[in-house]
C-alpha positions, 0 to 999 in steps of 0.5 A: 261520311265520317263522324266529324263531317256529320257533326259539322253538317249538324252544326251547319243546320243549327247555325241555319236555325239560329239565323232563322230564329233571328230573322223570325224575331226581326219580323215579329214572328212569335210562336210558343210551339216554335220556341219550345221545339227550338229549345228542345233541339238546342237542349238535345244538341247541348248533350250531343256536344258532350258526346262529340267531345268525348268521341273526338278525344277517344279518336285523338282528333286534331285540336281544331275539331274541338272548337265548335263543340267547346264553343257550343257548350260554353255559349249554351251555358252562358246563355242559360245563366244570362236567361236565369239572371234576367228572369230572376232579377226581372230586369229587361232594359230596352237595349237588351233585346236588340243586343241579344238578337244581334249577338244570336245572329253573329254567333250563327254566322260564326257557326256557319262560317266555321263549320263550312271552313272545316268541311272544306278543310277536311275535303282537302286530303292532308297526309296524316290528318286525323279527323 
């Protein structure tokens, strides 16, 4: 299995974790250990995406392969900045939690769909394709 396929499978797992997190939030499940483990996984995944970008660049991968790592890096930074702003200003309007929950579920669905479509695309044998 190639490096990009392995990354896409990991991205699928991260997408499933995001959906699981959204579903657990909807039913009201809250555990500090779960949040700590999920946060640690996402923190390490952030640095893994930096490595993936350098590996893709080194191997001159097709441009579409860069979409998910860049997306993960940008979204992680934006969510961290948003969390810091919310925590420091102590502003948490009532509409914010459902919006963030919906946004999290939507982004997880995007990750799943995009990863799956790239895996399907890679299963087709294109001549001169660089994965």
